[in-house]
C-alpha positions as CSV (number, residue, x, y, z in Angstrom):
1,X,95.9,90.4,108.6
2,X,98.4,87.7,108.9
3,X,97.1,84.2,109.7
4,X,99.7,81.5,109.7
5,X,101.8,82.1,106.6
6,X,99.0,83.8,104.6
7,X,98.0,87.4,104.5
8,X,94.3,88.3,104.0
9,X,93.1,91.5,102.3
10,X,89.4,92.3,102.5
11,X,88.0,94.6,99.9
12,X,84.6,95.8,98.6
13,X,83.4,95.8,95.0
14,X,82.4,98.9,93.1
15,X,78.7,98.5,93.5
16,X,79.0,97.7,97.2
17,X,76.6,94.8,96.8
18,X,78.9,91.8,96.8
19,X,81.1,92.6,99.8
20,X,84.2,91.3,101.4
21,X,85.7,89.9,98.2
22,X,88.5,88.7,100.4
23,X,91.8,87.9,98.7
24,X,94.4,85.4,99.9
25,X,97.9,86.6,99.3
26,X,100.9,84.5,98.7
27,X,104.3,85.6,100.0
28,X,107.0,86.5,97.5
29,X,110.7,86.4,98.0
30,X,110.5,89.6,100.2
31,X,107.2,89.4,102.0
32,X,107.8,92.8,103.6
33,X,107.7,94.5,100.2
34,X,106.4,92.2,97.5
35,X,103.1,90.2,97.4
36,X,101.3,88.3,94.8
37,X,97.5,88.7,95.3
38,X,95.4,85.7,94.3
39,X,91.6,86.1,94.3
40,X,89.9,83.5,96.3
41,X,87.6,81.0,94.5
42,X,84.8,81.6,97.0
43,X,84.4,85.3,96.1
44,X,82.2,87.1,96.9
45,X,82.1,86.1,100.5
46,X,79.3,88.2,101.8
47,X,76.6,89.1,99.3
48,X,73.4,91.0,99.3
49,X,70.6,88.5,100.1
50,X,67.8,88.2,97.6
51,X,65.3,89.5,100.2
52,X,67.2,92.7,100.5
53,X,68.3,92.5,104.1
54,X,71.5,94.2,103.0
55,X,71.7,97.1,100.6
56,X,75.4,97.2,101.1
57,X,78.2,95.9,103.3
58,X,80.8,98.5,103.0
59,X,84.1,99.4,104.5
60,X,84.7,95.9,106.0
61,X,86.5,96.3,109.3
62,X,87.9,92.8,110.0
63,X,89.4,91.6,113.3
64,X,90.9,88.2,113.8
65,X,90.8,87.2,117.5
66,X,92.3,83.8,118.2
67,X,90.7,81.4,115.8
68,X,87.6,83.6,115.3
69,X,87.1,86.2,112.6
70,X,84.8,89.2,113.0
71,X,83.7,91.9,110.6
72,X,81.8,95.2,111.2
73,X,80.6,97.2,108.2
74,X,77.9,99.7,107.1
75,X,74.5,98.8,105.8
76,X,72.2,101.7,105.0
77,X,74.0,103.9,107.5
78,X,74.0,101.5,110.4
79,X,76.6,99.0,111.6
80,X,76.2,95.3,110.9
81,X,78.5,92.4,112.0
82,X,79.3,88.9,110.8
83,X,81.5,86.1,112.1
84,X,83.6,83.4,110.6
85,X,85.7,80.5,111.7
86,X,88.1,80.7,108.7
87,X,87.8,84.1,107.2
88,X,86.2,82.6,104.1
89,X,82.7,81.4,105.1
90,X,80.7,84.1,106.9
91,X,77.5,84.1,108.8
92,X,74.6,86.3,107.6
93,X,75.2,89.8,108.9
94,X,73.2,91.1,111.8
95,X,72.6,94.7,112.8
96,X,74.5,95.7,116.0
97,X,75.0,99.5,115.7
98,X,71.8,101.4,115.0
99,X,71.4,105.1,114.5
100,X,70.6,107.1,117.6
101,X,67.3,108.5,118.8
102,X,65.9,111.6,117.1
103,X,67.8,114.7,118.0
104,X,71.1,112.9,118.8
105,X,74.4,113.6,116.9
106,X,74.2,110.2,115.2
107,X,70.4,109.9,114.4
108,X,71.1,109.7,110.7
109,X,74.3,107.6,110.4
110,X,76.5,105.2,112.3
111,X,79.0,104.0,109.8
112,X,82.0,102.0,111.2
113,X,85.3,103.1,109.9
114,X,87.8,101.8,112.5
115,X,87.6,98.6,114.6
116,X,90.3,97.0,116.8
117,X,90.8,95.2,120.1
118,X,92.8,96.3,123.1
119,X,92.9,94.1,126.1
120,X,89.6,92.4,126.4
121,X,87.6,95.2,124.7
122,X,86.7,95.8,121.1
123,X,86.6,99.5,120.0
124,X,84.7,100.9,117.1
125,X,84.9,104.4,115.8
126,X,82.2,105.4,113.4
127,X,81.2,108.2,111.1
128,X,78.1,109.9,112.6
129,X,75.6,112.3,111.1
130,X,72.5,114.0,112.5
131,X,70.8,114.7,109.2
132,X,71.0,118.4,109.7
133,X,71.3,121.0,107.0
134,X,75.1,121.1,107.2
135,X,75.3,117.4,106.4
136,X,78.6,117.3,108.4
137,X,80.0,114.0,109.5
138,X,81.5,113.7,113.0
139,X,83.0,110.7,114.9
140,X,81.4,108.7,117.6
141,X,82.7,105.6,119.4
142,X,81.3,102.4,120.9
143,X,82.8,99.4,122.7
144,X,82.0,95.7,123.0
145,X,83.4,92.6,124.8
146,X,82.0,90.1,122.4
147,X,81.7,92.0,119.1
148,X,77.9,91.4,119.2
149,X,76.6,93.8,121.7
150,X,78.0,97.3,121.4
151,X,77.6,100.2,123.9
152,X,77.9,103.8,122.7
153,X,80.4,105.7,124.9
154,X,79.4,109.3,124.4
155,X,76.3,111.3,123.8
156,X,78.3,113.8,121.8
157,X,80.7,113.5,118.9
158,X,84.3,113.1,120.0
159,X,85.8,114.5,116.8
160,X,84.6,117.0,114.2
161,X,85.9,118.9,111.2
162,X,85.9,122.2,113.0
163,X,89.4,122.2,114.6
164,X,91.1,121.0,111.4
165,X,89.2,123.7,109.3
166,X,90.4,126.3,111.8
167,X,94.0,125.2,111.6
168,X,94.2,124.9,107.8
169,X,91.6,127.3,106.6
170,X,89.7,124.5,104.8
171,X,86.0,123.8,104.4
172,X,86.0,120.1,105.1
173,X,82.7,118.4,105.7
174,X,83.6,114.7,106.5
175,X,86.0,113.2,108.9
176,X,86.9,109.5,109.1
177,X,89.2,107.6,111.5
178,X,90.8,104.7,109.7
179,X,93.7,103.4,111.8
180,X,95.1,103.6,115.3
181,X,98.6,102.4,116.4
182,X,99.6,102.4,120.1
183,X,103.2,103.3,120.9
184,X,104.0,103.2,124.5
185,X,101.2,105.1,126.2
186,X,100.4,107.2,123.1
187,X,97.8,106.5,120.4
188,X,98.6,107.5,116.9
189,X,95.5,108.1,114.9
190,X,95.2,108.2,111.1
191,X,92.3,109.2,108.9
192,X,90.9,111.5,106.3
193,X,89.0,114.8,105.8
194,X,86.9,115.4,102.7
195,X,84.9,118.4,101.4
196,X,81.2,118.4,100.6
197,X,81.5,116.7,97.2
198,X,84.6,114.6,98.1
199,X,86.7,116.4,95.4
200,X,89.3,117.4,98.0
201,X,90.8,114.9,100.5
202,X,93.4,115.4,103.2
203,X,95.2,112.5,104.8
204,X,96.0,113.4,108.4
205,X,97.2,112.0,111.7
206,X,97.2,113.0,115.4
207,X,98.5,111.8,118.8
208,X,96.5,111.4,122.0
209,X,96.8,109.6,125.3
210,X,93.2,108.4,125.5
211,X,91.0,106.2,123.4
212,X,88.1,108.5,124.3
213,X,89.8,111.5,122.7
214,X,91.2,110.8,119.3
215,X,93.1,113.6,117.5
216,X,93.5,114.2,113.8
217,X,95.1,117.5,113.4
218,X,98.3,117.1,111.3
219,X,98.0,117.1,107.5
220,X,100.1,114.4,105.8
221,X,99.0,114.7,102.2
222,X,96.3,116.3,100.1
223,X,94.6,115.0,97.0
224,X,92.1,116.6,94.6
């Protein structure tokens, strides 16, 4: 994110305990291609409290809206948010995206992977899991007008691994949406598929005309 003349990069540490180790970046001669990353003196910015309210704060999805900063991340398979006035000092995270009721497609996991704002609405796409024997992740979505109260928009998953596995003859287990770019009236989605032990990863994209129907069906690259 660019704020004024400074770029901000938000990362997590390996243990996923001390989270949003945000880094201020200084522009180099060619800011489009060359950056000097400088770790901020306040790191870590969001840490696991001593009382164990957070076990992790993972995959920080940061949105800067006007002068306000928001982050939505996973803690024990549910979505928690925090706010900041400067991107450095953050409020204690609060749960806002709980798992669904027993028997629903997301009753075991609601892990935010993509958050952005369009118009006056915030959109969050999350990795969902029903805790079934297949242990397969799908994608659900939820919206908010204030980043605090989120409303799930579908009782069923809106994206699964099945179409991709059919196209490419793969056995992927997990699917994650990680970016969305709007060009004209079309949405370009970017994300990843992984197999059961994450030893195979495919980066993919897709195009759709609706935020309610993301597509991720074209393989870009594969890594093992």
